[in-house]
N, C-alpha and C positions, 0 to 999 in steps of 0.2 A: 184970248183964252189961254190959260197956262197949259204947259205940256202935262202936268199932273192931272189937271181936270179933264183934259181930252182923253188921257189913257183910262181914267176912271169911268168916263162915260162909255167908251167903246167896249169895256169889259163888263159893264153892268155893276161896277163896284161903287159903293158908297163909302167915302172916307169918314163920314160923320156917324158916330155911334147913336145919335139921337134920331136918326131916320131922315135927315134932311139931305136932299140930293141937289147939287148945284148945277145950274145951267143945262141947256139942251132940251131936245124934244123927248117926250115920254117920261118926264120926271115923275109925274103922278103914278105911273105904273111901276117904275123902279122903287119908289118910296114904299109901295105896298108889298114889295118882295120881302121874304123873310130874311132876317139877319143871321149870318153864319159866322161862327168862330172857327178859325183855321189853326190847325196844329200840324207841325212838320217835324219829322224825325230826320236828322242830318245823317250823313254817311258815317260819321264817327260817333254819333250819339246813340244812346240806348233808350232814351225817352223821347216822346213827342213833346214839343215845346210850342206854346201859343205864340203865333207870329203876327196875328192880325184878325181883322173882320172884313166881311164883304157881304153884299146883297146879291141874291140870285133867284131866278124864278123857280128852280127845283134843285134837288140834291145833286144830280149829275152835272148840271151847269155850274153849281157851286164848286164841285170838285175840279172841273176843268179850269174855271177862273182862278181857283186857288193855285193850281199847278202853274198857270201862266204868270201869276203875280208874285208868288212867294218862292218859286224854285226856278227862277230864270237862269241861274248859273249852275244848274245841275247839282245844287247842294243838298237836295232832299232825296230820300229813298222811300218815304212813305208819307202820305198826307191824310189827315182826318179833317172832315168838315162836319160841324155839329150845329144844328139850329140853336140859336142863343136861348130860346125859351125852354130848351131841354136841360139847361145847365142850372143846377142849384148850388149855391156857394154859401159858405159861412161868412159872417161879417167880421172884418178886422177889429171892430169895436168890441165884439163879444169873444175875442180870442181866449181871454183868461177863463171865463166860466165855461166856455165850450170845450176846451181841452183839459180842464182841471180834472174831470173824472178819471183820466188815465193814471193819475198819480196814486190813486188808492188801489190799484190793481198790482199788488206786489209780485204776482206771478209773471208779469211782463219783464221784470228786471232779474237778470240771472245772479242775484246776490246769494241765493240759497244753494247754488250748485258748485261743487268743486270740480275743476277741470283737471283731469289727469295730465301728468307731465308728458306722456307719450302722444297726446293729441296735438297735431301740428296746426299752425295758423290760427290759434285762438287767442 
């Protein structure tokens, strides 16, 4: 058994986004655990960044596993774990029609405003 697989099994992590768990006892139970998406904010970052996915029995366990897996070198200051089925995303195939409506909202573009010369950093 590879070291990657053994670390995945010991932490309850499933490296397969399709719900397949490889090897070991209790695979059926782990496969039924919900899939979580993990977001970490780095020490110098302002945003949380998606770093991976894992399976866990509950939210608290997911948070602990995410800490153990994705912040091993103390690179994170904040972790979010979100159940995958709570995430709704737009499709890259529909990007043009989905984002097109913002083009007709001229008030979002500051073309109608004159900025005074004494206003700094604009």
